[in-house]
C-alpha positions in Angstrom: -8.7 -13.0 5.4 -7.8 -9.7 3.7 -7.0 -6.7 5.7 -7.1 -3.4 3.9 -5.6 -0.1 5.1 -6.3 3.2 3.3 -4.5 6.4 4.1 -2.3 9.2 2.9 1.4 8.8 3.1 3.5 11.3 5.0 6.9 12.8 4.5 8.2 9.6 6.2 7.7 8.0 2.8 10.1 9.7 0.4 8.7 10.1 -3.1 5.2 9.4 -2.0 4.5 12.4 0.3 0.9 13.4 0.0 0.0 10.5 -2.2 -3.1 8.4 -1.3 -2.2 4.8 -0.8 -3.9 1.5 -0.1 -2.3 -1.5 1.5 -3.8 -5.0 1.3 -2.4 -7.8 3.4 -3.5 -11.4 3.0 -2.6 -13.7 5.8 -3.1 -16.8 3.7 0.0 -16.3 1.4 1.7 -13.5 3.3 1.4 -11.2 0.2 1.5 -7.5 0.8 0.4 -5.2 -1.9 0.9 -1.5 -1.8 -1.2 0.2 -4.4 -0.5 3.9 -5.1 -3.7 5.3 -6.4 -2.0 6.9 -9.3 -2.1 3.7 -11.2 1.1 2.2 -9.9 1.0 -1.2 -8.2 3.8 -2.6 -6.1 3.9 -6.2 -4.8 6.1 -6.8 -1.8 7.1 -10.3 -0.6 
């Protein structure tokens, strides 16, 4: 099951203030992906 959260980061996220972001979390493998909609993709484990 994939849960997707879309929002705008706040000043609480240094360097990403005002940037639209999307987080996808898959329970199956525990992979969390934070995709900054400027073309940069981060994969956190």
